N, C-alpha and C positions, 0 to 999 in steps of 0.2 A: 359362428361361431368362432371360426380363422380371425375375423374381425377385431371381435372383443377381447381374444389373446393379444393381440397385436397391439389396441389400445391398452392394456395394463402391462403390457412390458413396456411401452412408450412412458405410461405414467410413472412406473417404478424407477425406468430408466433414469427420466428426469428429475424424478423426486430423488434419486442417489447422486447422481452429477449434481441438482444445486445444493444438496447436503456438503459443503465444506468446511463445517467446522468440526472438533475432533473432543474429544474425550478421553482422558488419561490418567491414572492415578498416578503420584510422586510415589517413585521407589522408597523415601526416604521418610518419608513425613504419613504418607498412604491419604493425602489430599486429592480433590479432585480439582482437575486443571483443567478448564476446557479453551479452546485457543482454534484461531483462524490463521491461516499462513497462506499467501499469497506470495510465488516468485522468492523462496527461499530468504523472507521477510521481507520484501520491499514494502509490505502493509501485514502486519502481522498485530493480532487482538489475544488476549491473554486475559483469563479470570481465573483466580485464585484466592478465596478465603475475602473474597465479596470483593476483590479490589480486581477494576478492570484496566488494563492495561492495554496502548495502543502507541505501537511502534511505527514509524511510516519513512520511509527511505528515500532522500533527494540525492541529484546527484547534478555536481557544478561543472563547468569544461575547468582544465587545467589543472596543476596542481595548486593545492592551496594547505597553509598551514593552519588560517584561524579555527578557534576553538568555540563553538557556542556554548553559554552559559547557562547553570542552571536559571530557570525562569524565562529565557527566551520565547517569543511569543509566534506561533503562524495564527493565522487568520484564512476559516473558511466560508466562502458566501455560497448560498444553496440557491437554487432556480426559484423557489418560492419570496426570495427578496430577506430573508432571514440569514444570521451569518453565526458565527460562534469563535471565540478566541480561545485558544490552548496554551497552555504554559509548560514548557520543556521540566520535567522535575530534575533532570539529571543534564550533565554537561553531553554535548554532540561532539565528538572528536575527529576530524579528519581520517580518511582510509585513502589512498592514493589508487586506484585503479587502474589497468589500462587496457585498452579496447582494439583492435585490430580488426580489421574489414577489406575485404579482398573482393576485385569484380573484375569477371573475364569479360572481355569485349571482343567480338569474332569479325573480323573487318575481309570481305574476298572470300577467295578459295582456300583455308588452311589455314588463314593467316590471321595475328590477333596479338594483345598481350596484357598482361595480367597487373592490374594496379591496387596494390599494397597501402595500408595506409593505416597508421597509429596514432591513437590519439589519448592521451593520457587526463584523465578527471579525475575529481574527488568528491567520495561518498560520505555522508552524513545522515545517521541513525539518528531520528527526533524519537520522546520517547515521555509520552502526558500517561496521566493518569484520570480517567475519564470517571465522571460524576452519570449517574442512569437518564438525566436530562440531557447531557452532550451526545450520549451513546444513543440517545431517542432520535434527534436531532441529525445525527450523522445515519441512519437507518432509514428516514421518513421521507426525504430530498435527496434530489439529485445535486450533486459540487457543481459549479458551475466556474467559480476560480478558489484558488488557494494562493495565500499569500504569503511568501518564506523570507527570512531575512536573508540577506547578502551577507557576503564577507568584508564588505563594507562597514563599516560602525555606523548604523539607522539606518542602511537602506536595505531597501526590499526589492522582492521579483513576483510577479505576479502570474502565476502559470493558469491558464485557459485550458477548457477540455479539449485538447486535442490530440490526435498520435497519444501515443504511450500516455502522455500523464492523463489522456481519459481514462487509458487502462486503469491505470492506480487510481483513478475517483471513483470508476465502477465498483473496483475490487473496496475500499475502503465503504461506500454503499454497504458490499453486499456482505463483507463481512462484520462492518457493524449490524446490519438486520441477522445474519445468522447467531452470531451471539446473542442478541435480544432473547432470539428464538429459543436459544440452548438455555440459556440462563434465566434462571426461574426467578431471580431475584429482581430483573430489570421490566 
C-alpha cells in the first residue's frame, strides 16, 4: 500500500513540476492569458486572443549599440533535419548588463586569494508571432542549432546545443509543448 501511495505521489509531483504554463486573467479586459516563463523571460511564450507570442533573449559579449530591425530573422534547425525561419515583429534594442564573477582559490595552509572579474554584455530580446505550425515544430523536435544575427550587418552566429544554450533550447521545446497542450486552439 505504501508503495502505491509513493508512486502516486511521484506521478503527481512529476506532473506538477512538468506543468510550467500558467493561466491568468487580464485584470482590465478579463481575457484569458496562457504563458510560459523560463528564467525571467529568457524564453517566454504567451497566448492571448488567439495570438501566440514567443520571446527569446540572447546575450552578446561587450557593449553594443546596434538595434535589430523589425523583420530580422533567426533560423532554427532541428535534430530531424527540418528548419524554420522566424522574423521579428518589433525592434530589438540593446540592454547593457554587467556580470561579476568571483573565484576563491586556497593555496597551502590558510593562504589564498580571490579573483573577481566583471564583464559587460548586451542582451537583446527577439519577439516573434507564431502560427500553429511553427509552434508545433518547436514542440515536436529537439533543436540542434539556432542561427542568430550578429551586430555586424549581414553576419550571423550559429549557437549549438551546449552549456547554457542547450538549456535555453530545451526551454524553448518545453515551453512550446506546454503552450500547445494548454492552448486548445493548437
